Residue frames relative to the residue before (quaternion, step in Angstrom):
aa qw qx qy qz dx dy dz
M 1.0000 0.0000 0.0000 0.0000 0.00 0.00 0.00
P 0.4699 -0.6540 0.5186 0.2873 3.64 -0.96 0.81
N 0.5999 -0.5162 0.4518 0.4118 3.59 -1.31 0.33
L 0.2998 -0.7409 0.5723 0.1834 3.58 -1.02 0.73
T 0.4924 -0.6560 0.5002 0.2776 3.50 -1.04 0.90
Q 0.6699 -0.4337 0.4072 0.4443 3.60 -1.34 0.20
A 0.7267 0.4700 -0.2738 0.4195 3.49 0.67 -1.02
E 0.5992 0.5563 -0.3108 0.4847 3.55 1.21 -0.58
L 0.6577 0.4694 -0.3223 0.4932 3.58 1.06 -0.99
M 0.6341 0.5082 -0.3621 0.4566 3.72 0.95 -0.90
Q 0.6888 0.4751 -0.3428 0.4270 3.71 0.75 -0.63
L 0.6239 0.5285 -0.3467 0.4597 3.51 1.17 -0.56
R 0.6257 0.5419 -0.3151 0.4642 3.55 1.18 -0.66
E 0.6361 0.4871 -0.3089 0.5126 3.59 1.17 -0.82
D 0.6492 0.4729 -0.3543 0.4790 3.68 0.77 -0.73
I 0.6246 0.4933 -0.3741 0.4759 3.77 0.84 -0.68
S 0.6428 0.5421 -0.3266 0.4316 3.62 0.86 -0.74
A 0.6593 0.5132 -0.2558 0.4863 3.48 1.10 -0.96
E 0.6881 0.4544 -0.3090 0.4739 3.59 1.03 -0.71
M 0.5776 0.5515 -0.3732 0.4722 3.61 1.19 -0.57
L 0.6723 0.4766 -0.3289 0.4613 3.59 0.88 -0.81
M 0.5892 0.5636 -0.3389 0.4694 3.68 1.10 -0.61
V 0.6286 0.5211 -0.3129 0.4851 3.64 1.00 -1.03
Q 0.6757 0.4847 -0.3067 0.4631 3.59 0.79 -1.08
K 0.6766 0.5203 -0.2854 0.4360 3.59 0.69 -1.12
F 0.7097 0.4493 -0.2737 0.4685 3.71 0.75 -0.99
G 0.5977 0.5552 -0.3476 0.4623 3.56 1.19 -0.59
A 0.6347 0.5225 -0.2871 0.4917 3.47 1.03 -0.97
Y 0.6969 0.4642 -0.3047 0.4539 3.69 0.85 -0.89
A 0.5848 0.5914 -0.3261 0.4494 3.56 1.23 -0.74
N 0.6739 0.5050 -0.2651 0.4696 3.55 1.08 -0.91
M 0.6646 0.5290 -0.2891 0.4415 3.48 1.25 -0.52
C 0.5873 0.6237 -0.3362 0.3913 3.54 1.29 -0.59
S 0.2318 -0.7599 0.5938 0.1274 3.50 -1.03 0.86
D 0.6470 0.4775 -0.3083 0.5083 3.52 1.26 -0.51
P 0.4920 -0.7164 0.4318 0.2415 3.59 -0.74 1.27
Q 0.6266 0.5541 -0.3031 0.4565 3.57 1.04 -0.77
L 0.6800 0.4634 -0.2687 0.5006 3.55 0.88 -1.02
K 0.6357 0.5605 -0.3219 0.4220 3.50 1.00 -0.88
Q 0.6563 0.5221 -0.2594 0.4789 3.46 1.14 -0.80
V 0.6339 0.5164 -0.3131 0.4833 3.57 1.03 -0.58
V 0.6694 0.5097 -0.2656 0.4706 3.39 0.93 -1.03
T 0.6250 0.4969 -0.3218 0.5089 3.68 1.04 -0.81
N 0.6328 0.5235 -0.3666 0.4371 3.67 0.84 -0.84
I 0.6551 0.5142 -0.3218 0.4504 3.62 1.03 -0.82
Q 0.6026 0.5852 -0.3045 0.4491 3.42 1.16 -0.77
R 0.6878 0.4643 -0.2579 0.4948 3.51 0.96 -0.96
T 0.5855 0.5704 -0.3607 0.4491 3.58 1.05 -0.50
H 0.6561 0.4677 -0.2850 0.5191 3.55 1.07 -0.96
E 0.6111 0.5421 -0.3881 0.4266 3.59 0.89 -0.62
R 0.6552 0.4889 -0.3092 0.4859 3.53 0.92 -0.99
H 0.6420 0.4975 -0.3539 0.4637 3.74 0.78 -0.68
R 0.6193 0.5260 -0.3411 0.4727 3.62 0.95 -0.80
D 0.7005 0.4859 -0.2915 0.4339 3.62 0.74 -1.08
M 0.6084 0.5651 -0.3078 0.4644 3.55 1.21 -0.90
L 0.6217 0.5338 -0.2842 0.4977 3.63 1.02 -1.08
M 0.7076 0.4942 -0.2786 0.4212 3.56 0.75 -1.16
R 0.6266 0.5197 -0.3271 0.4799 3.66 1.09 -0.68
H 0.6362 0.5016 -0.3184 0.4921 3.64 1.11 -0.70
L 0.6370 0.5387 -0.3141 0.4532 3.59 1.04 -0.77
M 0.6318 0.4883 -0.2887 0.5283 3.58 0.97 -0.94
A 0.7176 0.4370 -0.3165 0.4404 3.68 0.59 -0.73
G 0.6513 0.5057 -0.3117 0.4722 3.53 1.18 -0.65
Q 0.6528 0.4671 -0.3249 0.5002 3.67 1.05 -0.61
T 0.6660 0.4940 -0.3466 0.4385 3.76 0.77 -0.64
M 0.6468 0.5636 -0.2745 0.4342 3.50 1.20 -0.56
M 0.6433 0.5606 -0.2845 0.4370 3.54 1.33 -0.38
């Protein structure tokens, strides 16, 4: 992986923060759902954002160790 610029690292951090917020929000939404099917859909969306966050974290860690 090529070295990341400071701007790219900052963008990754912002994207991670946004994904973390989505994880929290969809977790809260899932807790509010009384319909099991809707709860499952919302939980799946939360898991998707968790995977996105984890992927961005891996890129961030790789970019920081290369500098």
